[in-house]
N, C-alpha and C positions, 0 to 999 in steps of 0.2 A: 649538085646535080641529083635529080631524082632518079632513083634506080627502081622504078615501079615494075619494069619488065622482069628484072632479075628476082625481085621480091616475089612477084606472082609465080614465077617458075619454081622458086624454092618452096613456096607454100603448097603448090600442086605436088611437087616431088615428096614433100613431107607427108602429105595425106596419102599418097601412094605407098610410101614406106610404112605408115601406120597400118594400112590395110594389109600389106604383105606380112607384117609382124603378127597381126591378129589371125590371118588365115593360116600361117605356118604354125602358130601355137595351137590352133584348133586341130590342124592335121596331126600334129605330134600327139596330142591327147587322144584323138580319135584312133590313131594307129595303135597306141599303147593299149587302149581298151579292146580293140579287135584282137590283138595278139593274145591277150589274157582271157578271152572268152572261148571256152572249149567247144561250145555249140556252133559258133561261127566257123571255127577251124575245121570241125567235122563236116559241115556243109560244104566248105571250100574243097576239102580233100575228096569228097564224094561226087563233086561236080564232074559230069562226063567230059567237058572241054578240058579240064585240068588233067584228067586221065589220058586224053588223046594227046595232049602236048607233052606229057611225060613218057611217051612211048610205052605205055602200059605198066610202068613201074608204079606200084602203089606204096605210098608212105603211110605209116601208121600215125595215129594222132600223137603218140608219144615221141616218135622220131621228129615230127614236125615241131612239136613243142620244144624238144631239146635243141633243135636248130635255131628256133626263134629265141630261146633263152641265151644262146651264144651270141647271136647277131644283134638283138634288140638294144643292149646297152650302147653299142657303137653307133647304131642308127639314132638312138635317142640323144646321145651326147653330141653327135654331129649336127643334129637338127637344132639343139639348143645353142650350139656354137654359131650357127647361121643366124638365129634369132638375136643373139648377143651382138654380132657384127652389124645387123640391121639397126639395132637400138643405138649403137655408137654412131652409125651413119646418120641417124635421125638427129642425135644430139649435136653432131658437128654441123649439120645443115642449119639447125636453129641458131647455133653460135654465129655462123656465117651470116645469117639473116640479121642478127643484131649488129654485126660489124658493118653492115651496108650503110648505116647512118653516119659513119665517120669517113670522111673523104680519104684520109691517109691509110685506112685499114681495108680498102677495097681489094688490093692485091692479096692480102692475107686471107680475106674472105674467099677469094677465088681458089687459093690453095686448099683451104678447108673444104670447099665444094668438090674439088677433085678427089680429095681423100674420102669424102662422103660417097662419091660415086663408086670408088673402088670398093669400099666396104659394103655398099648397098647392093652389090651384085654386078660386077663389071659391065655387063651388057643388058641389064634390066631396064625397064622404063624409068624407074627412079634414078638409076645411075645416069642414063642419057639426059634426063632433065637437069640433074646436078651439073653434068658436063657443059650443057648449053649455058646455064647460068654462070658457070666459071669462065667460059669463053667470053661471055658478055662483060664480066667484070674486068677481064684483062684488056679487051678491045675498046670498049667505050671509054672515052676520055672526056673530061669536062670541057666545055667550050671556053676558049681562051679569049678574053676581051683585050684587044690591042688598042691602046690609047692613040697610036699613030694613025689609025684608020679614021678616027673621029676627032679631028683637032678641035680644041675648044675655040670658040669664037672670042677673039679679043678685040677691043676697040681702042 
């Protein structure tokens, strides 16, 4: 049985996953550069809207840098953890794609697609596409040809 629909959905989900990995990596690198740039921090702290939201309490640049030095390793580590799970999700999706060619491995591919969806961000577009492909793997069954329906003509 051709599984073109499932394969197409997996390819689209994998592309979305690659885009998410790329954008998250760029965001982590960009955030790290912003935190380490004192000129940008000074501009942010002197912004009137930031002062209005902080009820007039003014942070010094050193206080802000100290806070960022404490928080940034956790944010950075968490972001790279998310990127790692998305990479694992992508790999599982590609393994499931390869398993689609074997008829007896379709249920295993469906399980891998569900795991890919969970690792890809439970309710993200990528995860939803992986879930749809997994459901299609479980639900679609090959057509069974019954020899009783078409008796051979004997003379």
